[in-house]
N, C-alpha and C positions, 0 to 999 in steps of 0.2 A: 504494500499501499504506499502511495506516495505521500509526502509531506502534507501538500496541500488536500488530500483527499481525507486524511485523518483529520483535520481542523473542520473541513466541511461536513463530515458524517456527527462531529461534536455539535456543530452549530446547528443542524438538522434535528437532533435528537432530542438537544435542549427548547427549539422553537415547535417541536411536534405536537406539544400538549397546549401552546399557547395561541391562541388567537390573536393574531394582527390587525390593525385595524384597516379598512380596506382602501385603497391608493384612490379610489374614487371620491372618497371625503376629505381627501387633503386638498386643501385651496392652491390652485396653480401659482406659479410667479408671475407677476405682471409682466405684459410683454412690452410693455413701455419703456423699461430700463434695461439695457442690453447688458450693462454691469451694475447691479445692484451693490449697495454698499453692505459693512458688514453687520450694521444695525439692522437693516431689512432682511439680510440673509439669516440673521439670528433668529428673527420673528417666523421664517418659515416653518410651516409645521411638517414634521417628517414623522411617519410611523414608528413608533417606539415600543418596543415589548418590556413588559416588567417581568423578570425571572430572578427566582431564587439563585443566589450564587451557588453553584455546585460543587465549588472548592472549599467550602468554610462550613463548620458545623451550624446546625439551625434549632432553633428553640421549639418546643411544640407547646404553644400557648394553652393547649387543654392538659396536658400531663403535666406541663412545666419541665421537661426533660429534654435534655441536648441529645440529638440525633446527629451521627457522624457524617462528616461529608459524602456526597454521593460518589466522588473519586478519589481514589487513594494517593497518597504522596507519589507514589511511582508512577501511578496513571497521569497524574498532574505534571510530573516532570518529563513525561514523554510527550504529552502534548505541546508543553513549552518548546521543548526541542524541536518537534516537527513545525509549529508556528514560526521558529526563528528561521529555519531552513527555507520555508514557503514565504516570506516576509508578511504574514498574517497575525503577529503578533497582538495587534490592536482589537483581534476579534475575539480574544478570551478573556474572561472575567479574572480580577485579580485574588492572589491567595499567596499562600506559603512559597510558592516556587515562582511568584510574578508579582512585582509590586504595582502600585499604582503608577508611580513614576515612571516605570519602564513601559506602562500600557500608554501612558498619558506622550512620552517621547514617541513612541511608535505611532500613534494616531495623528501628532503633527506632521510627522514625514507624509502621510498621504493623505492630508486634507485637501480636497478640490478646491482651484480657485475659482474667482468669479465665473470666469469662460467654460470651466468643466461641471458646473453645476448639473447642467441639463444631461449631461454625459454621465453623471455619476448616478443621478436619478433613474435615467433608464437601466443602466447596469443593476442597481438596488431591485427594479422591478423584473429585469430577467434572472436575477440571480437572488431570491427572498432570504437565503441563509446569509447573506452579507448585510442585512438591516441592522440598523443600530437596536442594541438593547440594554435597559438599564437593569445591571445586575443589583439586587437589593441583598443587604446583609453587611454588616460592618466587617471590614477587615482588620484584624490587629497586627500590624506588622512589628516583627520581632527587631529591636534596636540592639545591634552587635557593636560593642565598643570595638574602635579602630577597624572598622571595615570601610571608613571613608579615607584612610590612608594606607591602606593595604597591610596592616600588621595589627592582627588579631591575637596574638600570641601573649604580650606583655600588656595589653590596653589593661587600662584599671587594675592594675597589680601593684603594690608597692615594693616588691623585688623582682629582678628577673629570675627565670628560672636556674635553680643550682647545679644542675646538669648530673649526669652520672660520676660516680668517684673516680672512674679512670679518666674521665673527661678533665675533672678538677687537679688532679695530681699529675697529669699527661707532661705539663711544661715542667716540674720539678723533675720528674724522672729522664726527661730528655736530657737537662742539665748534667744530671750524676751519670748518665751513660755517655755522654761526650767527656766528662773528666775521666771516668774509668778506663775509655778506650784510648786516650790521648797517653795513659802510661800502661796500656795494656803489655808492650813487648817486653819491659821491665818486669812486670809482674809474673808473668811466664817463665821469666828466666831465674826469678827467686823462688817459684814454687818448685820449678825443676831441682834448684840446688839444694833445697831443703830436704828434699827425700833422698837425694844423692849423699848427703852428709849422714842421713837417718841409717841408709842401706846402701853402703858402697858396692856389695854384691847382691843384687837382688835374688839370683838362683840358689845361693847358698840359704840353708836353715838359719833362721833367727836366732840369735844369740840369747840364751837365757840367764836370767839372774842368778846369782850364786845364792846357796844356800836358801833355797826357795822353802818356804813352808808351805804346807796344807791349810787351808781355810777353817780346819776342824781339830 
C-alpha cells in the first residue's frame, strides 16, 4: 500500500460515519471580485465535519470513564510516517506522535492563494476525503526539557551523568600505564636478575635449609 493510499483510507474511515454538509448549501464566491481579500476569503463557508480525535483518549459522559484512543501509538506513528512521505501531514489530527505546530506548519505550505481558490474547491468536491475536518478533543502535549536545543539528557538536572566506573578512572589508568611502559625495559631486566640471583641453576634441585625441623 502506498503512503497516499494509507492516509486516504484513514480519512475515508473517519469520514464514513459523519454526514458532511451538502455543497449546494454553501454560498458561492462572488464573481465580481477576481481576487478576494483575506477578510472576504475567511468569511467563505466551507463544509467542515466535526469528528472526535481518534488519536487521543475520550471521556464517556455517561459512565465517566476514559476510553483508549482508536489508534494505537504504533498505528499513529505509521500513519504519520506515511503522511510525511506523501506530503499530506496536514490531513492528520494532532496526537502524541504529531504536534499541532507540525500540522499548522504543514498546512501553511499547502494553503491555496486567491487565484487557486476555485481550483481547490473543485478538488475538494472531486475528493471528499480531503475536506477540512474539525478534530474535537484536547491534545495534551508533553513538554520535554532540552528538546528545543537538541540535548534532552542533561536538561533539568543538577549534575551530569557520573558515568561508569571504568569511564571515571580511564584517564588515571592511562597515565599510570604510560608511566609504567616508559620504564618497562628496566623493570624486565630487574625482574630477570632477581630470579637469577635466587636460583643460578634452575635445573638443579633447590637447596634445603640445614637442621630442618619437622612442624610437629
